[in-house]
N, C-alpha and C positions, 0 to 999 in steps of 0.2 A: 432567787425565787421571788417574786413579789407576794406581800400578803395584803397589801394595803397603802395608803398614802394620806398624808395629810394635806389641804390647800387653802388657798386664800383666791379670792375672786376680786382683783382691783377694777375689773371693768364695771362693778355695781356702782362705784360712784358717780359713772356718767348715767346708769340707768337706776334700777330699782335698789340701790343700796348694795354696798360690799358684803361679801359671805366670808365666813371660816368653816372649814369642816373636815371630817375624817371619813375615810373611806375602806372597807375591808374587803377581800377577796382573793380570786385567784383562778388562773386559766383565762375563761371567757366572761364569767361574771363577777359582779361587784355591787354591794350596795352601800349608800354611802347617808351621813346625816350630817345637818349643817344648819347654821344659825346665820341670821340677816340683819343688819344694821339698816332697816328701811328708811329711816330719814337721812340716810347718809347719803343717798342718791338723788343727783340733780332731776332727773327725770320723774321721781315720785314725788319731790318737793313741787314741781309744777305742775303736777297733775291733782294733788291733793290740797295745796296750799293756795287758796288764791286771793287777791286782793289783801285784806287785812287778816287772815290767815297766816299762821305758823304751824309747819309739822312738828307738833311737839315731842311724840314718842312714837316709835314705828319698829317692829321687829318682825322677824320671819323666822320659823322653825320648818326644817325640810326632811322628807326622805327622798332617796333615789336609789331606781335599781337600773344597772346597765349591763347590756351585751355588747363584748367586743369582739370583733370579726376576727382578727387574729387573738392566740392565746398571750398573755403577760400584761394584761391591763394597759396596751396602748392600742395606737391604731385606730381606725373608723368604729365607731360605737354608735348603739341605739339605746334608747332609753325609758323609763317613765317615771315621774315625779309627783310629789304631792305638798303642798307647803301651807303652812297656816302663817296668814298675815295679820295684823292687828296694827290701826294706827290711832294716834288720837292727834286732833288738829285744833288748835287753841285760837280765839278770835279774841285779842284783848280789849279792843275798843268796845265790843258788846259783851263782854266778860262771858263769852261762851266757849264749852270746849265740846267737840264731837267725837265719838269712839265707833270706829269699824272693825270689824273682822270677817276675814274672806278665806274661804278653802279653796287651794289653786292646783288642781291635778294638770300636769300637761305630757306631752310627749316632747322627746328632745333627740337630736342627732348631732354628732360631732366627731372631732379628730384628736388624737392626743399623739403628741410625738416626745418621746421620753428619750433623755442623753443621761445614760447613767442611773444617778439616784433622784433626777430630777425631770421635771415634766412641766409642758405648756399643753392647755386643753381648751380649744376653742369649740362652743357649742351652741345652737339655736334650738329653741323649744317654741311650741304654741299649745295653749291649753284655753281654759276657761275660770274665771275667778267668780265664785259662787258668794255671794254676799251671805253671812251668816248671822250678823246681828249689826247693830247701828243704835246710837243713843246720843242725845243733848244732854249736857249737865251745865249749871252755872259754875263760873270760877267764884273764889270768894268775892263777895260784893256784888256779884249778878243775881238777876231776876228774870231773864227774859226766856229761858230754856224752854218753857212749855210754849212759846209761840214761834219757835222755829223747828224745822225738819234737816235729816240728814240728805243730801241728794245723792248719796254713792247708790251706784247698781251694779248688779253682775255683768260682766262682760267678756269678750274674746281678750287673752292675755296671750302677749308674745314677748318673748326675753331673749338675751344671749348672755353667756358668762365666757369670761378667759379665766381658767383655773392655772394656776401656778403652784406646782406642788414637791412634794419630797415623797419618793416611795420608801416603804420599809417593809 
């Protein structure tokens, strides 16, 4: 009988950052916690760091609930999730840094293929990224923060994941 799993999401290196997490559940239902290294994702760097900008610090913390159509925490599943995302973008030529925080609820669907005590899980989700806060600050030696604004906005959010995990 399975009681949960631990997983990593290497597909995140191409999208919005790799994740690690732990899941608990049995039968048809499970809940999971995960952490994301946001600036480890190619797509997150392309979207958040433009020109002389560099994505300096980015992370996410999330919760997820899933319903597996067959019992046993594998097969077709539907779920809901929510994630807090934080990013810091630095612009060294202007000696500025911008910080942004988002709340991202989303729905997901996918398929988990289990083989003994290991599995691969491919999922896709869609939701909305609500901007919670943003600010501009001077880096050491800078004094231009008051003349800049943050150009981040709330928007539709799409994601995909490839969780590789171990059941326990």
